[in-house]
C-alpha angles and dihedrals in degrees: 000000000000123000132202124185119202131182122212114194094193143003091271090062091048090049093050090051091050092049090050091049089051091052093049102037117108137224114281095019120154120203123188114204124200135171140110123293107287095021091122106259095140091041088056092048089052090053091048088052089055090051090050090053099249100173097231114018090183087082089065107101137148109297090206095130098038095035095217136041125187124209130182121227135125083318126012112265118215111195116194129186115194097178096109097040114113097203138013087245089070088058091050089049089063087071090249094161089063089055091049090054093047124096092248132095117260118206115185121195116208088019092168088073092063101025094131090060097049120100115266089236111061145108118262119200120190114192117204127190109234100165142349092297101357122107138185119212121201110196120194119190117207109191137014098278090054092045089055089049090053090050089054092047091050093056 
């Protein structure tokens, strides 16, 4: 496992990172997002959508009540929110494994709630609040493709 720690002093820095991740991310990628309420998970997904070329990233919101949103860009973006799920089985019942096997990009908010169902190879991003608008991101790459992605992001 490879780790990269990044510091974002303001939302613009977080947004630029997300856009860059969206430009670099590959088909079939799975990204688990963790962090306290208000840490910026949905904000990051919106920026990744911009990097993927989703025509209007303003439509990207928290899928808390619908559990999954799909957006079309360079690659399809599947945005999951597991906050309201009572058990990991409810996540599996969404047909999530079919999404994992698709060519799109899966981003899962509150990934720690369904960790046992996530693919072994994936990227985990933990967002931490370090100031009013500052954030720290701890990225953990699980698998060679994700380690290469981290190397690109570190450049």
